[in-house]
N, C-alpha and C positions, 0 to 999 in steps of 0.2 A: 209728734205728728209725722216724722219722716219714715218711721217703720211701722209695719202692720203687726198686730199680735196674732196669736193662733186663732182667736175668736173671729177676727176679720176674715182670715182665710177659710175658716169653716163656713161662715155665712156665704162667702163667694162660691164655695163648692156646692152648697145646697141650692143656691140660685141657678148655677150652671146645670145641675142635675134636674131641676124642675123645668128649665127651658128646653134642654136637649133630650133628656131621658137617658136611661142607662144603655138601652139597646143601640141608639145612634152613637153614643160615645164609645161603646165597645167596637162598633163597626169602624169608626174613625181610627181607633187605636190599632185594629187589625190591618187596616189599609196602610197606615203609617209604618207598622212593623214589616209588612211585606215589601214596601218600597225600600226601606233600609236594607233588608236582606238581599233584594235584587241588586241594589247599588254595590254592596260589599262583594257579591259574586262577580259582578262586572269588573270591579277593580282588581279582584284576584285573577281573573282571566286575562286582563290587560297586562298584568305583571308577568304572567306565565308565558305569554307569547310575545316575543320582542317585535317591535314595530319596525319594518324596513321601509325606508322612504327612498324614492328615486329622485335624483336631480333632473333638471330639464334636459341635460345633455346625455342622459341614459346611464350615467354612473350611479352606483348605489352608495348608500350611507349605512353605517353600522356593520361593515365588514362582510356582507354577504357576497359570496363569489358567484359571478354570473357566467363565467367561462373558465376554461382551463388555462393555467399559467405555465410557463416554461420552468422547469426545475433545472438548476445548474449543478 
């Protein structure tokens, strides 16, 4: 009773196909794939460009130089 057999899953699949239809399921799959692709691209862009944060006193974080320093 705890696990479903392959026949249970096939019946569920047939019922889902009858309710939603193949075209709507294909559109949902395409939308989901596009969302995942956009998310991966955004994560890749975020890693490529380091984020520089400024503190309230105007100093920077992550080592960005805002002015010239004296060399000794």
